[in-house]
mmJSON file of the N, C-alpha and C atoms, coordinates in Angstrom:
{"data_MODEL":{"atom_site":{
"group_PDB":["ATOM","ATOM","ATOM","ATOM","ATOM","ATOM","ATOM","ATOM","ATOM","ATOM","ATOM","ATOM","ATOM","ATOM","ATOM","ATOM","ATOM","ATOM","ATOM","ATOM","ATOM","ATOM","ATOM","ATOM","ATOM","ATOM","ATOM","ATOM","ATOM","ATOM","ATOM","ATOM","ATOM","ATOM","ATOM","ATOM","ATOM","ATOM","ATOM","ATOM","ATOM","ATOM","ATOM","ATOM","ATOM","ATOM","ATOM","ATOM","ATOM","ATOM","ATOM","ATOM","ATOM","ATOM","ATOM","ATOM","ATOM","ATOM","ATOM","ATOM","ATOM","ATOM","ATOM","ATOM","ATOM","ATOM","ATOM","ATOM","ATOM","ATOM","ATOM","ATOM","ATOM","ATOM","ATOM","ATOM","ATOM","ATOM","ATOM","ATOM","ATOM","ATOM","ATOM","ATOM","ATOM","ATOM","ATOM","ATOM","ATOM","ATOM","ATOM","ATOM","ATOM","ATOM","ATOM","ATOM","ATOM","ATOM","ATOM","ATOM","ATOM","ATOM","ATOM","ATOM","ATOM","ATOM","ATOM","ATOM","ATOM","ATOM","ATOM","ATOM","ATOM","ATOM","ATOM","ATOM","ATOM","ATOM","ATOM","ATOM","ATOM","ATOM","ATOM","ATOM","ATOM","ATOM","ATOM","ATOM","ATOM","ATOM","ATOM","ATOM","ATOM","ATOM","ATOM","ATOM","ATOM","ATOM","ATOM","ATOM","ATOM","ATOM","ATOM","ATOM","ATOM","ATOM","ATOM","ATOM","ATOM","ATOM","ATOM","ATOM","ATOM","ATOM","ATOM","ATOM","ATOM","ATOM","ATOM","ATOM","ATOM","ATOM","ATOM","ATOM","ATOM","ATOM","ATOM","ATOM","ATOM","ATOM","ATOM","ATOM","ATOM","ATOM","ATOM","ATOM","ATOM","ATOM","ATOM","ATOM","ATOM","ATOM","ATOM","ATOM","ATOM","ATOM","ATOM","ATOM","ATOM","ATOM","ATOM","ATOM","ATOM","ATOM","ATOM","ATOM","ATOM","ATOM","ATOM","ATOM","ATOM","ATOM","ATOM","ATOM","ATOM","ATOM","ATOM","ATOM","ATOM","ATOM","ATOM","ATOM","ATOM"],
"id":[1,2,3,4,5,6,7,8,9,10,11,12,13,14,15,16,17,18,19,20,21,22,23,24,25,26,27,28,29,30,31,32,33,34,35,36,37,38,39,40,41,42,43,44,45,46,47,48,49,50,51,52,53,54,55,56,57,58,59,60,61,62,63,64,65,66,67,68,69,70,71,72,73,74,75,76,77,78,79,80,81,82,83,84,85,86,87,88,89,90,91,92,93,94,95,96,97,98,99,100,101,102,103,104,105,106,107,108,109,110,111,112,113,114,115,116,117,118,119,120,121,122,123,124,125,126,127,128,129,130,131,132,133,134,135,136,137,138,139,140,141,142,143,144,145,146,147,148,149,150,151,152,153,154,155,156,157,158,159,160,161,162,163,164,165,166,167,168,169,170,171,172,173,174,175,176,177,178,179,180,181,182,183,184,185,186,187,188,189,190,191,192,193,194,195,196,197,198,199,200,201,202,203,204,205,206,207,208,209,210,211,212,213],
"type_symbol":["N","C","C","N","C","C","N","C","C","N","C","C","N","C","C","N","C","C","N","C","C","N","C","C","N","C","C","N","C","C","N","C","C","N","C","C","N","C","C","N","C","C","N","C","C","N","C","C","N","C","C","N","C","C","N","C","C","N","C","C","N","C","C","N","C","C","N","C","C","N","C","C","N","C","C","N","C","C","N","C","C","N","C","C","N","C","C","N","C","C","N","C","C","N","C","C","N","C","C","N","C","C","N","C","C","N","C","C","N","C","C","N","C","C","N","C","C","N","C","C","N","C","C","N","C","C","N","C","C","N","C","C","N","C","C","N","C","C","N","C","C","N","C","C","N","C","C","N","C","C","N","C","C","N","C","C","N","C","C","N","C","C","N","C","C","N","C","C","N","C","C","N","C","C","N","C","C","N","C","C","N","C","C","N","C","C","N","C","C","N","C","C","N","C","C","N","C","C","N","C","C","N","C","C","N","C","C","N","C","C","N","C","C"],
"label_atom_id":["N","CA","C","N","CA","C","N","CA","C","N","CA","C","N","CA","C","N","CA","C","N","CA","C","N","CA","C","N","CA","C","N","CA","C","N","CA","C","N","CA","C","N","CA","C","N","CA","C","N","CA","C","N","CA","C","N","CA","C","N","CA","C","N","CA","C","N","CA","C","N","CA","C","N","CA","C","N","CA","C","N","CA","C","N","CA","C","N","CA","C","N","CA","C","N","CA","C","N","CA","C","N","CA","C","N","CA","C","N","CA","C","N","CA","C","N","CA","C","N","CA","C","N","CA","C","N","CA","C","N","CA","C","N","CA","C","N","CA","C","N","CA","C","N","CA","C","N","CA","C","N","CA","C","N","CA","C","N","CA","C","N","CA","C","N","CA","C","N","CA","C","N","CA","C","N","CA","C","N","CA","C","N","CA","C","N","CA","C","N","CA","C","N","CA","C","N","CA","C","N","CA","C","N","CA","C","N","CA","C","N","CA","C","N","CA","C","N","CA","C","N","CA","C","N","CA","C","N","CA","C","N","CA","C","N","CA","C","N","CA","C","N","CA","C","N","CA","C"],
"label_alt_id":[null,null,null,null,null,null,null,null,null,null,null,null,null,null,null,null,null,null,null,null,null,null,null,null,null,null,null,null,null,null,null,null,null,null,null,null,null,null,null,null,null,null,null,null,null,null,null,null,null,null,null,null,null,null,null,null,null,null,null,null,null,null,null,null,null,null,null,null,null,null,null,null,null,null,null,null,null,null,null,null,null,null,null,null,null,null,null,null,null,null,null,null,null,null,null,null,null,null,null,null,null,null,null,null,null,null,null,null,null,null,null,null,null,null,null,null,null,null,null,null,null,null,null,null,null,null,null,null,null,null,null,null,null,null,null,null,null,null,null,null,null,null,null,null,null,null,null,null,null,null,null,null,null,null,null,null,null,null,null,null,null,null,null,null,null,null,null,null,null,null,null,null,null,null,null,null,null,null,null,null,null,null,null,null,null,null,null,null,null,null,null,null,null,null,null,null,null,null,null,null,null,null,null,null,null,null,null,null,null,null,null,null,null],
"label_comp_id":["MET","MET","MET","GLU","GLU","GLU","VAL","VAL","VAL","LYS","LYS","LYS","SER","SER","SER","LYS","LYS","LYS","THR","THR","THR","ASN","ASN","ASN","SER","SER","SER","GLY","GLY","GLY","GLN","GLN","GLN","PHE","PHE","PHE","SER","SER","SER","GLU","GLU","GLU","GLU","GLU","GLU","PRO","PRO","PRO","GLU","GLU","GLU","PHE","PHE","PHE","ILE","ILE","ILE","SER","SER","SER","GLU","GLU","GLU","SER","SER","SER","SER","SER","SER","ILE","ILE","ILE","THR","THR","THR","THR","THR","THR","SER","SER","SER","ARG","ARG","ARG","THR","THR","THR","LYS","LYS","LYS","VAL","VAL","VAL","ASP","ASP","ASP","LEU","LEU","LEU","ASN","ASN","ASN","ASN","ASN","ASN","LEU","LEU","LEU","ILE","ILE","ILE","LYS","LYS","LYS","LYS","LYS","LYS","VAL","VAL","VAL","LYS","LYS","LYS","ASP","ASP","ASP","GLU","GLU","GLU","GLU","GLU","GLU","LYS","LYS","LYS","ARG","ARG","ARG","SER","SER","SER","LYS","LYS","LYS","ARG","ARG","ARG","GLN","GLN","GLN","ASN","ASN","ASN","PHE","PHE","PHE","VAL","VAL","VAL","ILE","ILE","ILE","SER","SER","SER","ALA","ALA","ALA","ALA","ALA","ALA","ALA","ALA","ALA","LEU","LEU","LEU","SER","SER","SER","ALA","ALA","ALA","ILE","ILE","ILE","ALA","ALA","ALA","VAL","VAL","VAL","PHE","PHE","PHE","GLY","GLY","GLY","ILE","ILE","ILE","ILE","ILE","ILE","LEU","LEU","LEU","THR","THR","THR","LEU","LEU","LEU"],
"label_asym_id":["A","A","A","A","A","A","A","A","A","A","A","A","A","A","A","A","A","A","A","A","A","A","A","A","A","A","A","A","A","A","A","A","A","A","A","A","A","A","A","A","A","A","A","A","A","A","A","A","A","A","A","A","A","A","A","A","A","A","A","A","A","A","A","A","A","A","A","A","A","A","A","A","A","A","A","A","A","A","A","A","A","A","A","A","A","A","A","A","A","A","A","A","A","A","A","A","A","A","A","A","A","A","A","A","A","A","A","A","A","A","A","A","A","A","A","A","A","A","A","A","A","A","A","A","A","A","A","A","A","A","A","A","A","A","A","A","A","A","A","A","A","A","A","A","A","A","A","A","A","A","A","A","A","A","A","A","A","A","A","A","A","A","A","A","A","A","A","A","A","A","A","A","A","A","A","A","A","A","A","A","A","A","A","A","A","A","A","A","A","A","A","A","A","A","A","A","A","A","A","A","A","A","A","A","A","A","A","A","A","A","A","A","A"],
"label_entity_id":["1","1","1","1","1","1","1","1","1","1","1","1","1","1","1","1","1","1","1","1","1","1","1","1","1","1","1","1","1","1","1","1","1","1","1","1","1","1","1","1","1","1","1","1","1","1","1","1","1","1","1","1","1","1","1","1","1","1","1","1","1","1","1","1","1","1","1","1","1","1","1","1","1","1","1","1","1","1","1","1","1","1","1","1","1","1","1","1","1","1","1","1","1","1","1","1","1","1","1","1","1","1","1","1","1","1","1","1","1","1","1","1","1","1","1","1","1","1","1","1","1","1","1","1","1","1","1","1","1","1","1","1","1","1","1","1","1","1","1","1","1","1","1","1","1","1","1","1","1","1","1","1","1","1","1","1","1","1","1","1","1","1","1","1","1","1","1","1","1","1","1","1","1","1","1","1","1","1","1","1","1","1","1","1","1","1","1","1","1","1","1","1","1","1","1","1","1","1","1","1","1","1","1","1","1","1","1","1","1","1","1","1","1"],
"label_seq_id":[1,1,1,2,2,2,3,3,3,4,4,4,5,5,5,6,6,6,7,7,7,8,8,8,9,9,9,10,10,10,11,11,11,12,12,12,13,13,13,14,14,14,15,15,15,16,16,16,17,17,17,18,18,18,19,19,19,20,20,20,21,21,21,22,22,22,23,23,23,24,24,24,25,25,25,26,26,26,27,27,27,28,28,28,29,29,29,30,30,30,31,31,31,32,32,32,33,33,33,34,34,34,35,35,35,36,36,36,37,37,37,38,38,38,39,39,39,40,40,40,41,41,41,42,42,42,43,43,43,44,44,44,45,45,45,46,46,46,47,47,47,48,48,48,49,49,49,50,50,50,51,51,51,52,52,52,53,53,53,54,54,54,55,55,55,56,56,56,57,57,57,58,58,58,59,59,59,60,60,60,61,61,61,62,62,62,63,63,63,64,64,64,65,65,65,66,66,66,67,67,67,68,68,68,69,69,69,70,70,70,71,71,71],
"pdbx_PDB_ins_code":[null,null,null,null,null,null,null,null,null,null,null,null,null,null,null,null,null,null,null,null,null,null,null,null,null,null,null,null,null,null,null,null,null,null,null,null,null,null,null,null,null,null,null,null,null,null,null,null,null,null,null,null,null,null,null,null,null,null,null,null,null,null,null,null,null,null,null,null,null,null,null,null,null,null,null,null,null,null,null,null,null,null,null,null,null,null,null,null,null,null,null,null,null,null,null,null,null,null,null,null,null,null,null,null,null,null,null,null,null,null,null,null,null,null,null,null,null,null,null,null,null,null,null,null,null,null,null,null,null,null,null,null,null,null,null,null,null,null,null,null,null,null,null,null,null,null,null,null,null,null,null,null,null,null,null,null,null,null,null,null,null,null,null,null,null,null,null,null,null,null,null,null,null,null,null,null,null,null,null,null,null,null,null,null,null,null,null,null,null,null,null,null,null,null,null,null,null,null,null,null,null,null,null,null,null,null,null,null,null,null,null,null,null],
"Cartn_x":[93.344,94.477,93.942,94.505,94.055,95.036,94.515,95.356,94.807,95.666,95.225,95.487,94.498,94.639,95.101,95.837,96.317,95.272,95.051,94.14,94.916,94.236,94.889,95.887,95.679,96.581,97.839,97.972,99.18,99.11,98.001,97.865,97.023,97.248,96.495,95.122,94.123,92.781,92.616,91.734,91.51,90.638,89.966,89.09,89.888,89.96,90.722,89.93,90.639,90.027,90.46,89.548,89.86,89.943,91.013,91.222,91.222,90.418,90.383,91.63,92.064,93.266,93.096,91.87,91.653,91.767,91.624,91.708,93.147,94.093,95.503,96.049,96.552,97.113,98.617,99.181,100.627,101.135,102.234,102.822,104.15,104.482,105.744,106.76,107.544,108.592,109.929,110.93,112.266,112.917,113.648,114.346,115.827,116.424,117.841,118.634,119.395,120.152,121.214,121.765,122.762,122.169,120.937,120.265,120.01,119.597,119.34,120.621,121.711,122.989,123.442,123.259,123.641,122.82,121.528,120.671,121.106,121.454,121.894,123.196,124.133,125.41,125.207,124.328,124.038,123.423,122.524,121.894,122.935,123.871,124.928,125.816,126.131,126.941,126.229,124.924,124.153,124.118,123.953,123.894,125.228,126.338,127.658,127.907,127.533,127.72,126.89,125.661,124.791,125.355,125.852,126.451,127.684,128.491,129.677,129.291,128.277,127.841,127.309,126.532,125.994,127.122,128.095,129.237,130.053,130.289,131.044,130.307,128.996,128.21,128.261,128.186,128.239,129.613,130.676,132.023,132.243,131.717,131.828,131.093,129.931,129.165,129.902,130.495,131.261,132.47,133.155,134.331,133.948,132.881,132.437,132.033,131.349,130.935,132.177,133.166,134.408,135.147,135.197,135.853,135.137,133.818,133.024,133.268,133.382,133.614,134.996,135.976,137.323,137.49,136.59,136.714,136.292],
"Cartn_y":[83.623,84.393,85.662,86.798,88.07,88.548,88.911,89.386,90.716,91.727,93.021,93.029,93.447,93.439,94.801,94.782,96.013,96.531,97.834,98.429,98.77,99.229,99.568,100.704,101.589,102.722,102.328,101.077,100.622,100.728,101.202,101.313,100.152,99.807,98.715,99.207,98.394,98.758,98.415,99.085,98.871,97.65,97.143,96.003,94.711,93.966,92.708,91.629,90.833,89.678,88.448,87.572,86.379,85.179,84.438,83.241,82.053,81.086,79.925,79.086,78.415,77.591,76.453,75.976,74.863,75.284,76.588,77.033,77.203,77.207,77.327,75.922,75.699,74.384,74.44,73.411,73.333,72.303,72.605,71.648,71.189,69.971,69.408,69.508,70.572,70.74,70.696,70.259,70.192,71.563,71.91,73.178,72.898,73.608,73.436,74.3,73.665,74.399,75.284,74.877,75.708,77.045,77.013,78.256,79.131,78.521,79.295,79.943,79.187,79.726,80.866,80.703,81.75,83.013,82.854,84.016,84.741,83.991,84.601,85.357,84.771,85.435,86.689,86.615,87.796,88.91,88.537,89.527,90.16,89.365,89.899,90.869,90.521,91.415,92.736,92.667,93.893,94.733,94.074,94.79,95.467,94.766,95.348,96.529,96.373,97.449,98.669,98.442,99.542,100.245,99.472,100.075,100.888,100.391,101.121,102.445,102.433,103.646,104.66,104.201,105.106,105.698,104.87,105.359,106.37,106.095,107.021,108.352,108.302,109.53,110.33,109.642,110.337,110.976,110.245,110.805,111.98,111.88,112.987,114.219,114.028,115.149,115.793,114.974,115.515,116.288,115.736,116.412,117.75,117.769,119.02,120.022,119.592,120.478,121.022,120.18,120.643,121.652,121.422,122.378,123.709,123.669,124.91,125.668,124.961,125.619,126.279,125.701,126.275,127.483,127.733,128.887,130.167],
"Cartn_z":[24.128,23.679,23.038,23.4,22.874,21.827,20.66,19.574,19.111,19.048,18.526,17.032,16.283,14.843,14.345,13.252,12.647,11.677,11.686,10.724,9.472,8.456,7.194,7.354,8.313,8.49,9.24,9.662,10.335,11.841,12.381,13.818,14.326,15.583,16.166,16.595,16.343,16.774,18.241,18.888,20.308,20.583,19.566,19.742,19.672,20.752,20.695,19.967,19.205,18.557,19.335,19.606,20.382,19.461,19.615,18.811,19.764,19.475,20.353,20.134,21.177,21.108,20.107,19.92,19.005,17.545,17.264,15.876,15.411,16.337,15.977,15.756,14.557,14.254,14.383,14.912,15.023,14.047,13.425,12.492,13.058,12.784,13.267,12.135,12.199,11.202,11.903,11.179,11.749,11.664,12.702,12.746,12.539,11.606,11.326,12.308,13.176,14.185,13.561,12.441,11.773,11.347,10.848,10.464,11.682,12.786,13.995,14.523,14.518,14.991,14.085,12.778,11.833,12.078,12.32,12.584,13.849,14.886,16.136,15.924,15.191,14.92,14.082,13.094,12.279,13.123,14.021,14.897,15.822,16.325,17.175,16.394,15.146,14.312,14.082,13.778,13.571,14.826,15.965,17.23,17.536,17.323,17.561,16.627,15.371,14.399,14.784,15.21,15.607,16.841,17.804,18.995,18.627,17.678,17.245,16.59,15.74,15.056,16.066,17.024,18.044,18.883,19.247,20.029,19.237,17.973,17.126,16.978,16.823,16.703,18.0,19.137,20.424,20.632,20.316,20.466,19.512,18.315,17.364,17.878,18.428,18.967,20.132,20.989,22.121,21.609,20.61,20.046,19.429,18.654,18.032,19.101,20.112,21.203,21.921,22.133,22.769,21.918,20.615,19.715,19.732,19.705,19.735,21.035,22.147,23.436,23.515,22.827,22.898,21.989,21.097,20.188,20.827],
"occupancy":[1.0,1.0,1.0,1.0,1.0,1.0,1.0,1.0,1.0,1.0,1.0,1.0,1.0,1.0,1.0,1.0,1.0,1.0,1.0,1.0,1.0,1.0,1.0,1.0,1.0,1.0,1.0,1.0,1.0,1.0,1.0,1.0,1.0,1.0,1.0,1.0,1.0,1.0,1.0,1.0,1.0,1.0,1.0,1.0,1.0,1.0,1.0,1.0,1.0,1.0,1.0,1.0,1.0,1.0,1.0,1.0,1.0,1.0,1.0,1.0,1.0,1.0,1.0,1.0,1.0,1.0,1.0,1.0,1.0,1.0,1.0,1.0,1.0,1.0,1.0,1.0,1.0,1.0,1.0,1.0,1.0,1.0,1.0,1.0,1.0,1.0,1.0,1.0,1.0,1.0,1.0,1.0,1.0,1.0,1.0,1.0,1.0,1.0,1.0,1.0,1.0,1.0,1.0,1.0,1.0,1.0,1.0,1.0,1.0,1.0,1.0,1.0,1.0,1.0,1.0,1.0,1.0,1.0,1.0,1.0,1.0,1.0,1.0,1.0,1.0,1.0,1.0,1.0,1.0,1.0,1.0,1.0,1.0,1.0,1.0,1.0,1.0,1.0,1.0,1.0,1.0,1.0,1.0,1.0,1.0,1.0,1.0,1.0,1.0,1.0,1.0,1.0,1.0,1.0,1.0,1.0,1.0,1.0,1.0,1.0,1.0,1.0,1.0,1.0,1.0,1.0,1.0,1.0,1.0,1.0,1.0,1.0,1.0,1.0,1.0,1.0,1.0,1.0,1.0,1.0,1.0,1.0,1.0,1.0,1.0,1.0,1.0,1.0,1.0,1.0,1.0,1.0,1.0,1.0,1.0,1.0,1.0,1.0,1.0,1.0,1.0,1.0,1.0,1.0,1.0,1.0,1.0,1.0,1.0,1.0,1.0,1.0,1.0],
"B_iso_or_equiv":[0.0,0.0,0.0,0.0,0.0,0.0,0.0,0.0,0.0,0.0,0.0,0.0,0.0,0.0,0.0,0.0,0.0,0.0,0.0,0.0,0.0,0.0,0.0,0.0,0.0,0.0,0.0,0.0,0.0,0.0,0.0,0.0,0.0,0.0,0.0,0.0,0.0,0.0,0.0,0.0,0.0,0.0,0.0,0.0,0.0,0.0,0.0,0.0,0.0,0.0,0.0,0.0,0.0,0.0,0.0,0.0,0.0,0.0,0.0,0.0,0.0,0.0,0.0,0.0,0.0,0.0,0.0,0.0,0.0,0.0,0.0,0.0,0.0,0.0,0.0,0.0,0.0,0.0,0.0,0.0,0.0,0.0,0.0,0.0,0.0,0.0,0.0,0.0,0.0,0.0,0.0,0.0,0.0,0.0,0.0,0.0,0.0,0.0,0.0,0.0,0.0,0.0,0.0,0.0,0.0,0.0,0.0,0.0,0.0,0.0,0.0,0.0,0.0,0.0,0.0,0.0,0.0,0.0,0.0,0.0,0.0,0.0,0.0,0.0,0.0,0.0,0.0,0.0,0.0,0.0,0.0,0.0,0.0,0.0,0.0,0.0,0.0,0.0,0.0,0.0,0.0,0.0,0.0,0.0,0.0,0.0,0.0,0.0,0.0,0.0,0.0,0.0,0.0,0.0,0.0,0.0,0.0,0.0,0.0,0.0,0.0,0.0,0.0,0.0,0.0,0.0,0.0,0.0,0.0,0.0,0.0,0.0,0.0,0.0,0.0,0.0,0.0,0.0,0.0,0.0,0.0,0.0,0.0,0.0,0.0,0.0,0.0,0.0,0.0,0.0,0.0,0.0,0.0,0.0,0.0,0.0,0.0,0.0,0.0,0.0,0.0,0.0,0.0,0.0,0.0,0.0,0.0,0.0,0.0,0.0,0.0,0.0,0.0],
"pdbx_formal_charge":[null,null,null,null,null,null,null,null,null,null,null,null,null,null,null,null,null,null,null,null,null,null,null,null,null,null,null,null,null,null,null,null,null,null,null,null,null,null,null,null,null,null,null,null,null,null,null,null,null,null,null,null,null,null,null,null,null,null,null,null,null,null,null,null,null,null,null,null,null,null,null,null,null,null,null,null,null,null,null,null,null,null,null,null,null,null,null,null,null,null,null,null,null,null,null,null,null,null,null,null,null,null,null,null,null,null,null,null,null,null,null,null,null,null,null,null,null,null,null,null,null,null,null,null,null,null,null,null,null,null,null,null,null,null,null,null,null,null,null,null,null,null,null,null,null,null,null,null,null,null,null,null,null,null,null,null,null,null,null,null,null,null,null,null,null,null,null,null,null,null,null,null,null,null,null,null,null,null,null,null,null,null,null,null,null,null,null,null,null,null,null,null,null,null,null,null,null,null,null,null,null,null,null,null,null,null,null,null,null,null,null,null,null],
"auth_seq_id":[1,1,1,2,2,2,3,3,3,4,4,4,5,5,5,6,6,6,7,7,7,8,8,8,9,9,9,10,10,10,11,11,11,12,12,12,13,13,13,14,14,14,15,15,15,16,16,16,17,17,17,18,18,18,19,19,19,20,20,20,21,21,21,22,22,22,23,23,23,24,24,24,25,25,25,26,26,26,27,27,27,28,28,28,29,29,29,30,30,30,31,31,31,32,32,32,33,33,33,34,34,34,35,35,35,36,36,36,37,37,37,38,38,38,39,39,39,40,40,40,41,41,41,42,42,42,43,43,43,44,44,44,45,45,45,46,46,46,47,47,47,48,48,48,49,49,49,50,50,50,51,51,51,52,52,52,53,53,53,54,54,54,55,55,55,56,56,56,57,57,57,58,58,58,59,59,59,60,60,60,61,61,61,62,62,62,63,63,63,64,64,64,65,65,65,66,66,66,67,67,67,68,68,68,69,69,69,70,70,70,71,71,71],
"auth_comp_id":["MET","MET","MET","GLU","GLU","GLU","VAL","VAL","VAL","LYS","LYS","LYS","SER","SER","SER","LYS","LYS","LYS","THR","THR","THR","ASN","ASN","ASN","SER","SER","SER","GLY","GLY","GLY","GLN","GLN","GLN","PHE","PHE","PHE","SER","SER","SER","GLU","GLU","GLU","GLU","GLU","GLU","PRO","PRO","PRO","GLU","GLU","GLU","PHE","PHE","PHE","ILE","ILE","ILE","SER","SER","SER","GLU","GLU","GLU","SER","SER","SER","SER","SER","SER","ILE","ILE","ILE","THR","THR","THR","THR","THR","THR","SER","SER","SER","ARG","ARG","ARG","THR","THR","THR","LYS","LYS","LYS","VAL","VAL","VAL","ASP","ASP","ASP","LEU","LEU","LEU","ASN","ASN","ASN","ASN","ASN","ASN","LEU","LEU","LEU","ILE","ILE","ILE","LYS","LYS","LYS","LYS","LYS","LYS","VAL","VAL","VAL","LYS","LYS","LYS","ASP","ASP","ASP","GLU","GLU","GLU","GLU","GLU","GLU","LYS","LYS","LYS","ARG","ARG","ARG","SER","SER","SER","LYS","LYS","LYS","ARG","ARG","ARG","GLN","GLN","GLN","ASN","ASN","ASN","PHE","PHE","PHE","VAL","VAL","VAL","ILE","ILE","ILE","SER","SER","SER","ALA","ALA","ALA","ALA","ALA","ALA","ALA","ALA","ALA","LEU","LEU","LEU","SER","SER","SER","ALA","ALA","ALA","ILE","ILE","ILE","ALA","ALA","ALA","VAL","VAL","VAL","PHE","PHE","PHE","GLY","GLY","GLY","ILE","ILE","ILE","ILE","ILE","ILE","LEU","LEU","LEU","THR","THR","THR","LEU","LEU","LEU"],
"auth_asym_id":["A","A","A","A","A","A","A","A","A","A","A","A","A","A","A","A","A","A","A","A","A","A","A","A","A","A","A","A","A","A","A","A","A","A","A","A","A","A","A","A","A","A","A","A","A","A","A","A","A","A","A","A","A","A","A","A","A","A","A","A","A","A","A","A","A","A","A","A","A","A","A","A","A","A","A","A","A","A","A","A","A","A","A","A","A","A","A","A","A","A","A","A","A","A","A","A","A","A","A","A","A","A","A","A","A","A","A","A","A","A","A","A","A","A","A","A","A","A","A","A","A","A","A","A","A","A","A","A","A","A","A","A","A","A","A","A","A","A","A","A","A","A","A","A","A","A","A","A","A","A","A","A","A","A","A","A","A","A","A","A","A","A","A","A","A","A","A","A","A","A","A","A","A","A","A","A","A","A","A","A","A","A","A","A","A","A","A","A","A","A","A","A","A","A","A","A","A","A","A","A","A","A","A","A","A","A","A","A","A","A","A","A","A"],
"auth_atom_id":["N","CA","C","N","CA","C","N","CA","C","N","CA","C","N","CA","C","N","CA","C","N","CA","C","N","CA","C","N","CA","C","N","CA","C","N","CA","C","N","CA","C","N","CA","C","N","CA","C","N","CA","C","N","CA","C","N","CA","C","N","CA","C","N","CA","C","N","CA","C","N","CA","C","N","CA","C","N","CA","C","N","CA","C","N","CA","C","N","CA","C","N","CA","C","N","CA","C","N","CA","C","N","CA","C","N","CA","C","N","CA","C","N","CA","C","N","CA","C","N","CA","C","N","CA","C","N","CA","C","N","CA","C","N","CA","C","N","CA","C","N","CA","C","N","CA","C","N","CA","C","N","CA","C","N","CA","C","N","CA","C","N","CA","C","N","CA","C","N","CA","C","N","CA","C","N","CA","C","N","CA","C","N","CA","C","N","CA","C","N","CA","C","N","CA","C","N","CA","C","N","CA","C","N","CA","C","N","CA","C","N","CA","C","N","CA","C","N","CA","C","N","CA","C","N","CA","C","N","CA","C","N","CA","C","N","CA","C","N","CA","C","N","CA","C","N","CA","C"],
"pdbx_PDB_model_num":[1,1,1,1,1,1,1,1,1,1,1,1,1,1,1,1,1,1,1,1,1,1,1,1,1,1,1,1,1,1,1,1,1,1,1,1,1,1,1,1,1,1,1,1,1,1,1,1,1,1,1,1,1,1,1,1,1,1,1,1,1,1,1,1,1,1,1,1,1,1,1,1,1,1,1,1,1,1,1,1,1,1,1,1,1,1,1,1,1,1,1,1,1,1,1,1,1,1,1,1,1,1,1,1,1,1,1,1,1,1,1,1,1,1,1,1,1,1,1,1,1,1,1,1,1,1,1,1,1,1,1,1,1,1,1,1,1,1,1,1,1,1,1,1,1,1,1,1,1,1,1,1,1,1,1,1,1,1,1,1,1,1,1,1,1,1,1,1,1,1,1,1,1,1,1,1,1,1,1,1,1,1,1,1,1,1,1,1,1,1,1,1,1,1,1,1,1,1,1,1,1,1,1,1,1,1,1,1,1,1,1,1,1]
}}}
């Protein structure tokens, strides 16, 4: 498995670090489906809100451009 490491400046280094599969430990934890469903719904709400804001900004820009053209 190839993993690129982040440097202190926040950029990825070009040197790949290799991690052996045996060094990765897996733990058996229970996943709460209610939490997962809530996260998905929250993400959908954020996505819808972001799409609405982008659409409103685009329509506003078109309206302003149209007003400027009519003057």
